[in-house]
Every structure is written in structure tokens, then in C-alpha cells.
C-alpha positions as CSV (number, residue, x, y, z in Angstrom):
1,M,18.8,7.4,2.9
2,H,17.0,5.0,5.2
3,S,18.1,1.5,5.3
4,D,15.4,0.6,7.9
5,I,12.8,-0.2,5.2
6,N,12.8,-2.3,2.1
7,K,10.4,-0.7,-0.3
8,D,10.3,-3.7,-2.6
9,N,9.4,-6.1,0.2
10,L,6.7,-3.7,1.4
11,M,5.2,-3.3,-2.1
12,V,5.2,-7.1,-2.6
13,S,3.5,-7.6,0.8
14,M,0.9,-5.1,0.0
15,A,0.2,-6.7,-3.4
16,D,0.1,-10.2,-1.7
17,N,-2.6,-8.9,0.7
18,L,-4.4,-6.5,-1.6
19,V,-7.5,-8.6,-2.2
20,V,-8.0,-9.2,1.5
21,L,-7.5,-5.5,2.4
22,R,-9.8,-4.4,-0.4
23,K,-12.6,-6.8,0.5
24,K,-12.3,-6.0,4.2
25,F,-12.8,-2.3,3.4
26,G,-15.8,-3.3,1.2
27,L,-14.4,-1.7,-2.0
28,T,-14.7,-3.0,-5.6
29,Q,-11.7,-3.0,-7.8
30,A,-13.1,0.0,-9.7
31,K,-13.8,2.0,-6.5
32,L,-10.4,1.4,-5.0
33,A,-8.7,2.2,-8.3
34,D,-10.6,5.4,-8.6
35,K,-9.7,6.3,-5.0
36,I,-6.0,6.0,-5.6
37,G,-5.9,7.4,-9.1
38,I,-5.1,4.4,-11.2
39,G,-7.1,2.4,-13.8
40,R,-9.1,-0.7,-12.8
41,Q,-7.1,-2.9,-15.1
42,T,-3.9,-1.7,-13.5
43,L,-5.3,-2.7,-10.1
44,I,-6.4,-6.1,-11.4
45,D,-2.9,-6.7,-12.8
46,I,-1.3,-5.8,-9.5
47,E,-3.7,-8.1,-7.6
48,K,-2.9,-10.9,-10.1
49,K,0.8,-10.1,-9.8
50,K,1.0,-9.4,-13.6
51,R,2.3,-5.9,-12.9
52,P,4.6,-4.7,-10.1
53,M,3.3,-2.0,-7.7
54,T,4.9,1.4,-7.8
55,W,5.9,3.2,-4.7
56,N,3.3,5.9,-5.4
57,T,0.6,3.3,-5.6
58,F,1.8,1.7,-2.4
59,V,1.7,5.0,-0.5
60,A,-1.8,5.8,-2.0
61,L,-3.1,2.4,-0.9
62,L,-1.5,2.8,2.5
63,L,-3.3,6.1,3.0
64,V,-6.7,4.6,2.0
65,F,-6.3,1.5,4.2
66,R,-4.9,3.4,7.2
67,A,-8.1,5.5,7.2
68,N,-10.2,2.5,8.0
69,C,-10.0,0.7,11.4
70,G,-10.4,-2.8,10.1
71,T,-7.9,-2.5,7.3
72,S,-5.5,-0.4,9.4
73,D,-5.3,-3.3,11.9
74,L,-4.6,-5.7,9.0
75,L,-1.8,-3.5,7.7
76,D,-0.2,-3.9,11.1
77,Y,-0.9,-7.6,11.3
78,F,0.6,-8.3,7.9
79,G,3.7,-6.3,8.8
80,I,3.1,-3.8,6.1
81,Y,2.7,-0.7,8.3
82,T,5.6,-0.8,10.7
83,I,7.2,1.6,13.1
84,E,10.2,1.9,10.7
85,L,7.8,2.7,7.8
86,N,6.0,5.3,9.9
87,N,9.4,6.9,10.8
88,Y,10.5,6.9,7.2
89,L,7.3,8.5,5.9
90,T,7.3,11.1,8.6
91,S,10.9,12.1,8.3
92,S,12.1,15.0,6.1
93,D,14.6,12.6,4.4
94,S,11.8,10.6,2.7
95,V,10.7,13.8,0.9
96,S,14.1,14.7,-0.3
97,N,15.1,11.2,-1.4
98,D,12.1,10.2,-3.4
């Protein structure tokens, strides 16, 4: 298991910056929710911090936002996408532990 990352902190940081990232990408709540396979109300609840984000939702959001230059840079700036997270996601251990 990797102790280099704290999934809870990463998910909270993503939730804290979700509105900014979504608007920078130019997506509505409905379009982003559809892209990552969750309901719009679930996304609204995550944005309003009424519902915690799951790791699967975090990874889906990460993939969407990493694909866009503007939001990819923001993920780096906000400290959400780090070298440690990259190493964790690209290691074979992350597949077997989750």
C-alpha cells in the first residue's frame, strides 16, 4: 500500500475546487455528470459538500480534467494532481489494492 498519497485529502481538495474546474472547462453540471457517469444531483451534492466524493468519482473527474490544458494546469496548481498521485495511479499496486 502506498502511504505517499492521502485519498481523503485529494477527494476533499477536488470537491473544494470542483466548481472552478468545471467552469474553466466550460461544462454544465449535467454535462460533467454525464461524462463521469453520475447523476446531476449527485454532482450538485458533491459541489455543495452535502455528499462526500468517492474514489471512483475522483478518478473519473481527474481523467476528464487532465484531458484539458486549462483544467490540467489547475489540477497541478491546486495540488490535486501530484507526482505522488501519478506514481500511485501508474503503479501496479494501485490496481491490486483498490
